[in-house]
C-alpha positions in Angstrom: 0.0 0.0 0.0 2.8 2.4 0.8 4.5 1.6 -2.5 1.2 2.3 -4.4 0.7 5.6 -2.5 4.3 6.8 -3.3 4.1 5.6 -6.9 0.8 7.2 -7.8 1.5 10.3 -5.7 4.7 10.8 -7.6 2.9 10.2 -10.9 0.4 13.0 -9.9 3.2 15.3 -8.9 5.0 14.8 -12.2 1.7 15.6 -14.0 1.8 19.0 -12.3 5.4 19.7 -13.1 4.8 19.1 -16.8 1.6 21.2 -16.8 1.1 24.3 -18.9 0.5 27.8 -17.4 -2.7 29.3 -18.9 -4.4 32.5 -17.7 -2.7 32.6 -14.3 -3.4 28.9 -13.6 -1.9 25.5 -14.5 -3.4 22.9 -16.9 -2.1 19.4 -16.0 -2.9 15.7 -15.9 -2.4 15.5 -12.1 -5.7 13.8 -11.4 -4.8 10.8 -13.5 -2.3 9.5 -10.9 -4.7 10.3 -8.0 -7.7 8.6 -9.7 -5.6 5.6 -10.8 -4.2 5.2 -7.2 -7.7 5.3 -5.7 -9.1 2.8 -8.2 -6.3 0.3 -7.8 -5.4 0.8 -4.1 -8.6 2.0 -2.3 -9.3 5.2 -0.3 -6.1 5.3 1.7 -3.9 5.1 -1.4 -6.1 7.6 -3.3 -6.0 10.1 -0.4 -2.2 9.5 0.1 -1.6 10.0 -3.7 -3.7 13.2 -3.6 -1.7 14.6 -0.7 1.7 13.9 -2.4 0.4 15.3 -5.7 -0.9 18.4 -3.9 2.6 19.3 -2.5 4.2 20.5 -5.7 0.9 22.2 -6.7 1.0 24.3 -3.5 4.5 25.7 -4.4 3.5 26.5 -8.0 0.8 28.9 -6.8 -1.9 30.6 -8.9 -5.4 31.6 -8.1 -6.7 28.0 -8.4 -4.2 26.6 -5.9 -6.6 26.0 -3.0 -9.3 24.5 -5.2 -6.8 22.2 -6.9 -5.4 20.9 -3.6 -8.9 20.2 -2.2 -9.9 18.6 -5.5 -6.8 16.3 -5.3 -7.9 15.0 -1.9 -11.6 14.7 -2.7 -10.9 12.9 -6.0 -8.5 10.5 -4.4 -11.1 9.6 -1.7 -13.8 9.3 -4.4 -11.8 6.9 -6.6 -10.9 4.9 -3.5 -14.6 4.5 -2.6 -15.3 3.3 -6.2 -12.6 0.6 -5.6 -14.2 -0.4 -2.3 -17.7 -0.6 -3.8 -16.8 -2.6 -6.9 -13.6 -4.4 -6.0 -10.4 -4.2 -8.2 -11.3 -7.1 -10.4 -14.7 -5.8 -11.3 -13.5 -2.3 -12.3 -13.9 -2.3 -16.1 -13.3 0.4 -18.7 -16.8 1.8 -18.4 -16.4 2.2 -14.6 -13.0 3.8 -15.2 -14.4 6.2 -17.7 -17.3 7.2 -15.5 -14.9 7.7 -12.5 -12.6 9.9 -14.7 -15.6 12.0 -15.9 -17.0 12.4 -12.4 -13.5 13.3 -11.1 -13.2 16.0 -13.7 -16.6 17.3 -12.8 -15.6 17.5 -9.1 -12.4 19.3 -10.0 -14.2 21.9 -12.2 -17.0 22.5 -9.6 -14.4 23.1 -6.9 -12.4 25.5 -9.1 -15.5 27.5 -10.0 -16.7 27.5 -6.4 -13.5 28.3 -4.6 -11.3 30.3 -7.0 -11.4 34.0 -6.9 -12.2 35.9 -9.0 -15.0 33.8 -10.4 -14.8 35.5 -13.8 -11.2 34.3 -14.2 -12.1 30.8 -13.2 -15.0 30.7 -15.5 -12.9 32.0 -18.4 -10.3 29.4 -17.7 -12.7 26.5 -17.6 -14.5 27.6 -20.8 -11.1 27.3 -22.5 -9.7 24.1 -21.0 -12.7 22.1 -19.7 -13.3 20.0 -22.8 -9.7 19.2 -23.8 -8.6 18.4 -20.2 -11.6 16.2 -19.6 -11.0 14.3 -22.8 -7.2 14.0 -22.2 -7.4 13.0 -18.6 -10.3 10.5 -19.1 -8.5 9.0 -22.1 -5.3 8.7 -20.1 -7.0 7.1 -17.2 -8.9 4.6 -19.3 -5.7 3.7 -21.2 -3.9 3.2 -17.9 -6.7 1.0 -16.5 -6.8 -1.0 -19.8 -3.0 -1.6 -19.5 -3.3 -2.7 -15.9 -6.2 -5.0 -16.7 -4.2 -6.6 -19.5 -1.3 -7.1 -17.1 -3.5 -8.8 -14.6 -5.2 -10.8 -17.3 -1.9 -12.1 -18.6 -0.7 -12.8 -15.1 -3.9 -14.8 -14.3 -3.5 -16.6 -17.6 0.1 -17.5 -16.8 -0.9 -18.6 -13.3 -3.6 -20.8 -14.7 -1.3 -22.4 -17.2 1.3 -22.9 -14.5 -1.3 -24.5 -12.3 -2.4 -26.7 -15.2 1.1 -27.8 -15.9 1.6 -28.6 -12.2 -1.5 -30.7 -12.1 -0.4 -32.5 -15.3 3.0 -33.2 -13.8 1.6 -34.3 -10.5 -0.9 -36.6 -12.2 1.7 -38.3 -14.3 4.3 -38.5 -11.6 2.0 -39.9 -8.9 3.2 -43.4 -8.0 6.5 -43.1 -9.8 8.4 -43.0 -6.4 6.8 -46.2 -5.2 10.2 -47.8 -4.9 12.0 -44.7 -3.9 14.2 -42.1 -5.5 16.6 -43.9 -7.9 17.9 -43.4 -11.5 14.9 -45.1 -13.1 12.2 -43.2 -11.2 14.2 -39.9 -11.5 14.5 -40.4 -15.3 10.8 -41.0 -15.7 9.9 -37.9 -13.6 12.5 -35.7 -15.4 11.1 -36.8 -18.8 7.5 -36.0 -17.6 8.5 -32.5 -16.4 10.5 -31.8 -19.6 7.5 -32.8 -21.7 5.1 -30.5 -19.9 7.2 -27.4 -19.4 9.2 -25.0 -21.6 12.5 -26.0 -20.0 15.7 -26.4 -22.0 16.7 -29.2 -19.6 15.4 -31.0 -16.4 17.6 -32.6 -13.8 17.2 -34.6 -10.6 20.0 -35.3 -8.2 20.6 -37.1 -4.9 23.0 -35.6 -2.4 26.0 -36.7 -4.4 25.3 -37.6 -8.1 23.0 -36.8 -11.0 20.2 -39.3 -11.0 18.6 -38.1 -14.3 19.2 -35.3 -16.9 17.0 -34.7 -19.9 17.5 -31.9 -22.5 20.3 -29.6 -23.6 23.7 -30.3 -22.0 23.1 -34.0 -21.6 26.5 -34.6 -23.3 28.2 -33.6 -20.1 25.4 -33.7 -17.4 25.1 -37.4 -17.3 23.3 -39.7 -14.9 25.6 -41.4 -12.4 28.2 -38.6 -12.5 28.7 -36.0 -9.7 26.5 -32.9 -10.1 28.3 -30.0 -11.8 26.4 -26.8 -11.1 26.8 -24.2 -8.4 23.1 -23.9 -7.9 22.9 -27.6 -6.8 25.8 -27.1 -4.4 24.0 -24.1 -2.9 20.6 -25.9 -2.6 22.2 -29.0 -1.0 24.3 -26.9 1.4 21.6 -24.5 2.4 18.4 -26.5 1.8 16.9 -23.4 0.1 15.6 -23.1 -3.5 17.4 -21.1 -6.1 15.9 -19.2 -9.0 18.3 -17.2 -11.2 18.6 -15.9 -14.7 22.3 -15.4 -14.3 24.6 -17.9 -16.0 27.1 -17.6 -13.2 24.5 -19.1 -10.8 24.8 -22.3 -12.8 28.6 -22.1 -13.0 28.9 -25.3 -14.9 32.6 -26.3 -15.3 32.0 -27.5 -18.9 33.1 -24.7 -21.3 30.4 -25.3 -23.9 27.4 -25.6 -21.5 24.4 -24.0 -23.1 22.4 -23.5 -19.9 21.9 -19.9 -18.8 19.1 -19.8 -16.2 17.9 -22.2 -13.5 15.3 -23.0 -10.9 16.6 -25.5 -8.3 14.4 -26.8 -5.4 15.4 -29.3 -2.7 13.7 -32.6 -1.9 13.3 -32.8 1.9 11.6 -35.5 3.9 11.2 -35.0 7.6 14.3 -32.7 7.7 16.3 -35.2 5.7 17.8 -33.9 2.5 17.4 -36.4 -0.3 18.4 -34.4 -3.4 17.1 -31.6 -5.7 15.0 -31.1 -8.8 15.7 -28.3 -11.3 14.8 -26.9 -14.7 17.2 -25.0 -16.9 16.7 -22.4 -19.6 19.1 -21.6 -22.5 19.9 -18.7 -24.8 17.8 -15.6 -24.1 15.0 -17.5 -22.3 14.5 -16.6 -18.6 12.9 -18.3 -15.7 9.6 -16.6 -14.7 8.4 -16.4 -11.1 5.6 -18.8 -12.1 8.0 -21.4 -13.3 9.9 -21.1 -10.0 6.7 -21.7 -8.1 5.9 -24.6 -10.4 9.2 -26.4 -9.7 8.9 -25.7 -6.0 5.4 -27.1 -6.0 6.5 -30.2 -7.9 9.4 -30.6 -5.4 7.0 -30.4 -2.5 4.7 -33.0 -4.1 7.6 -35.4 -4.7 8.8 -34.9 -1.2 5.3 -35.8 0.1 5.4 -39.0 -2.1 8.8 -39.9 -0.6 7.4 -39.2 2.9 4.4 -41.4 2.2 6.8 -44.2 1.0 8.8 -43.8 4.2 5.7 -44.0 6.3 4.5 -47.1 4.5 7.9 -48.7 5.1 7.7 -47.8 8.7 4.2 -49.2 8.9 5.4 -52.5 7.4 8.3 -52.6 9.8 6.0 -51.9 12.7 3.6 -54.7 11.6 6.5 -57.1 11.3 7.7 -56.2 14.7 4.2 -56.7 16.1 4.1 -60.1 14.4 7.4 -61.1 15.9 6.1 -59.9 19.3 3.0 -61.9 18.7 4.9 -65.1 18.1 6.7 -64.5 21.4 3.4 -63.8 23.2 2.4 -67.5 23.6 1.2 -67.5 27.2 3.4 -69.6 29.6 0.2 -70.8 31.3 -0.8 -72.5 28.1 2.5 -74.3 27.9 2.6 -75.2 31.6 -1.0 -76.5 31.6 -0.2 -78.7 28.6 3.0 -80.0 30.1 1.1 -80.8 33.3 -1.4 -82.8 31.2 1.4 -84.6 29.5 3.0 -85.4 32.8 -0.3 -86.9 34.1 -0.7 -89.0 30.9 2.8 -90.4 30.9 1.9 -92.9 33.7 -1.7 -93.5 32.6 -1.4 -93.7 28.8 2.1 -93.3 27.4 0.9 -93.5 23.8 -1.5 -90.6 24.2 1.2 -88.7 26.0 3.6 -89.3 23.1 1.1 -88.0 20.6 0.4 -85.0 22.7 4.1 -84.2 22.9 4.2 -84.4 19.1 1.2 -82.1 18.8 2.7 -79.6 21.2 6.0 -79.7 19.4 4.4 -79.2 16.0 2.2 -76.4 17.4 5.2 -74.5 18.9 7.3 -75.1 15.8 4.6 -73.7 13.5 3.8 -70.7 15.7 7.3 -69.7 16.8 9.4 -70.5 13.7 7.1 -69.2 10.9 9.0 -66.4 9.2 6.1 -64.9 7.2 3.3 -62.9 8.6 0.9 -64.3 6.0 0.3 -68.0 5.3 -2.2 -70.2 3.6 -5.5 -71.4 5.1 -4.2 -74.9 5.0 -1.3 -74.0 7.3 -3.6 -72.1 9.6 -6.0 -75.1 9.9 -3.0 -77.4 10.7 -2.2 -75.1 13.7 -5.8 -75.3 14.8 -5.9 -79.1 14.6 -2.7 -79.3 16.8 -4.3 -76.9 19.2 -7.6 -78.9 19.3 -5.9 -82.2 20.0 -4.0 -80.5 22.8 -7.2 -79.2 24.3 -9.0 -82.6 23.8 -6.3 -84.2 25.9 -7.5 -82.0 28.8 -11.2 -81.8 28.1 -11.8 -85.2 26.4 -14.8 -85.6 24.3 -16.4 -82.5 25.6 -14.6 -80.7 22.7 -15.4 -81.6 19.1 -14.4 -79.9 15.9 -16.1 -80.0 12.5 -14.6 -78.6 9.3 -16.4 -77.5 6.1 -13.7 -76.1 3.9 -13.8 -76.2 0.1 -10.5 -77.6 -1.2 -10.1 -74.6 -3.6 -9.8 -72.2 -0.6 -7.0 -74.0 1.2 -4.3 -72.1 -0.8 -5.8 -68.7 -0.1 -3.7 -66.4 2.0 -4.5 -64.8 5.4 -2.5 -63.5 8.3 -1.1 -66.2 10.6 -2.8 -66.7 14.0 -6.1 -65.6 12.5 -8.1 -68.8 13.3 -6.4 -70.3 16.4 -7.4 -67.4 18.7 -11.0 -67.7 17.5 -11.1 -71.5 18.2 -9.4 -70.8 21.6 -12.1 -68.3 22.4 -14.8 -70.8 21.5 -13.4 -73.5 23.7 -12.4 -71.3 26.7 -15.4 -69.1 26.9 -18.0 -71.1 25.0 -17.6 -74.8 25.6 -15.6 -74.9 28.8 -18.3 -73.3 31.0 -20.9 -75.7 29.5 -21.1 -79.0 31.5 -21.5 -81.2 28.5 -19.1 -79.3 26.3 -19.9 -78.9 22.6 -18.8 -78.5 19.1 -16.6 -76.0 17.3 -17.5 -75.7 13.6 -15.1 -74.1 11.0 -16.8 -73.2 7.7 -15.4 -71.3 4.7 -16.9 -69.9 1.5 -16.2 -67.2 -1.1 -18.2 -64.8 -3.2 -17.7 -61.7 -5.3 -17.6 -59.6 -2.1 -14.8 -61.5 -0.5 -13.6 -64.7 1.3 -15.2 -65.7 4.6 -14.2 -68.1 7.3 -16.6 -68.8 10.1 -15.8 -70.2 13.6 -19.0 -71.1 15.4 -19.6 -72.9 18.7 -22.8 -74.0 20.5 -21.5 -73.0 23.9 -22.5 -70.6 26.6 -22.7 -67.5 24.4 -22.3 -64.0 25.8 -24.5 -61.0 26.6 -24.7 -57.9 24.3 -22.6 -55.8 26.7 -19.7 -58.2 26.5 -20.1 -58.7 22.8 -19.8 -54.9 22.3 -16.5 -54.8 24.2 -15.0 -58.0 22.8 -13.2 -56.5 19.8 -12.1 -53.5 21.8 -9.8 -55.7 23.9 -11.9 -54.9 27.1 -13.7 -58.2 27.4 -13.8 -59.7 30.9 -13.1 -63.0 29.1 -9.4 -62.1 28.8 -8.0 -65.3 30.2 -4.4 -66.0 31.3 -4.8 -69.7 30.7 -4.8 -69.6 26.9 -2.2 -68.6 24.4 -2.7 -64.9 25.1 -3.5 -63.8 21.5 -6.7 -61.8 21.8 -9.5 -61.3 19.3 -8.8 -57.5 19.3 -5.3 -58.3 18.0 -6.6 -60.4 15.2 -9.2 -57.8 14.2 -6.6 -55.0 14.1 -4.2 -57.0 12.0 -6.8 -57.9 9.5 -8.0 -54.3 9.1 -4.5 -52.9 8.9 -3.6 -55.3 6.1 -6.8 -55.2 4.1 -8.7 -52.1 5.2 -11.6 -51.3 7.6 -14.1 -53.1 5.3 -12.6 -56.4 6.5 -11.9 -58.0 9.9 -14.0 -59.9 12.4 -17.8 -59.9 12.7 -19.2 -61.4 16.0 -22.7 -62.7 16.7 -23.6 -64.3 20.0 -26.6 -65.3 22.1 -26.6 -66.4 25.7 -26.9 -70.1 26.1 -27.0 -70.6 22.3 -23.4 -70.0 21.2 -21.1 -67.6 19.4 -20.3 -67.1 15.7 -17.2 -65.2 14.6 -16.7 -64.5 10.9 -13.3 -63.6 9.4 -13.9 -61.3 6.4 -11.1 -61.2 3.8 -10.8 -59.5 0.4 -11.8 -61.7 -2.6 -8.4 -62.1 -4.1 -6.4 -65.1 -3.0 -3.1 -63.2 -2.7 -1.9 -60.5 -0.4 -1.8 -56.8 -1.3 1.5 -55.3 -2.7 2.4 -53.7 0.6 2.8 -57.1 2.2 5.0 -58.6 -0.5 8.2 -57.3 1.1 
């Protein structure tokens, strides 16, 4: 605002200095600067420009001095009010012309009203009214036209820049899925080169050039150390560079055609990974919009790299949780089973031997499995070992029935997805029931997904307990089982496949409980779990 006030005030003052003396007064174009300032900057700019323009008018003197000074201030305020009423973008040539004509009318009314003698003022206005009105109005309209054209071109360039940014973002999305390397950098550089007016595009890491496309590729080669001073500055200071001076590039190659550069850093969580840049050659220059474009692309690529890092951390976290889960097998389960084996050694050594084998196989499968995801067949085998161990304790009070299509046995699902459900059915469904009961495992598939159901005809649970079960707050958390809760299973399923999938629980007191594992329809795992 201060700049506009000084600029248009100075413009008004210059209009006075180049004015022509006529009949003891001064004919000038002083109001053009004042009206333009008010239209573009508002009342404060208009008033400020009027004050600055009035200063030289005061020292020039003449019988219209007082009227001209007051007119300067009034016209500046009036033009500023026009700006406030319409807004800068809505001021067109018609409004500018009307403002100029009204301003001239204000000036002439004040001169005729305040200047003495009136006869001299009237004689002056009869002589100059028409030409000054035409000249000042035409000058103001021309000025507003030029300003509108500048704004229009600016908005057009901004729109084109935004469109280019969106195109580049659209085509580079996903290219950093495997990180920033020569292949991904080359594809991104080619995409930017194709959608901008750059003479060359380059991407570096903190040491070498990863990709270079365009003029100068005979010496700016992928795999070589970066050559430009702009890259050194960006990597040393972590600040973007935009320069139209060839010495800002300072390439050591004597025949390098590059003359202007925009260079922006790629930063992920305060870690500098490299930089991205566009070059111009010959007489071409880098515009501010191109600088913003490259900075925006650099920010977008940095976000992609951040997302990749977060995905990798999520996978590592999941793998750590899985390793912790394998180590979570409750000692009470092991001690209870060993106590049962010890009791059977004397009564029935053969059953004791089979139970030892089941326990060994169960522990081997649960503790030594290196993958987080396994087949349904493997998971069922763990369940069968577990059931045989429990049957050694509960006898025929525990029965298991399987209805599994052979075609689903090779489907993948997270390890430890079924055994906790079967354990829940036995511990909290069948064990409290004097006569025991049956655990039924059923599987089917449809277009919506794959489903595995674990159902028991045991004690069931009230609605309040059912509502808390998957939140990990159930009073059924027993220390006698393996210690792997249903909440854990549900969270792992949803983290791997999304919130649409996971566990669904239905239960009725004294009738039993049904838990359904909902999996995506594809048989394999998603890409993020292939590492």
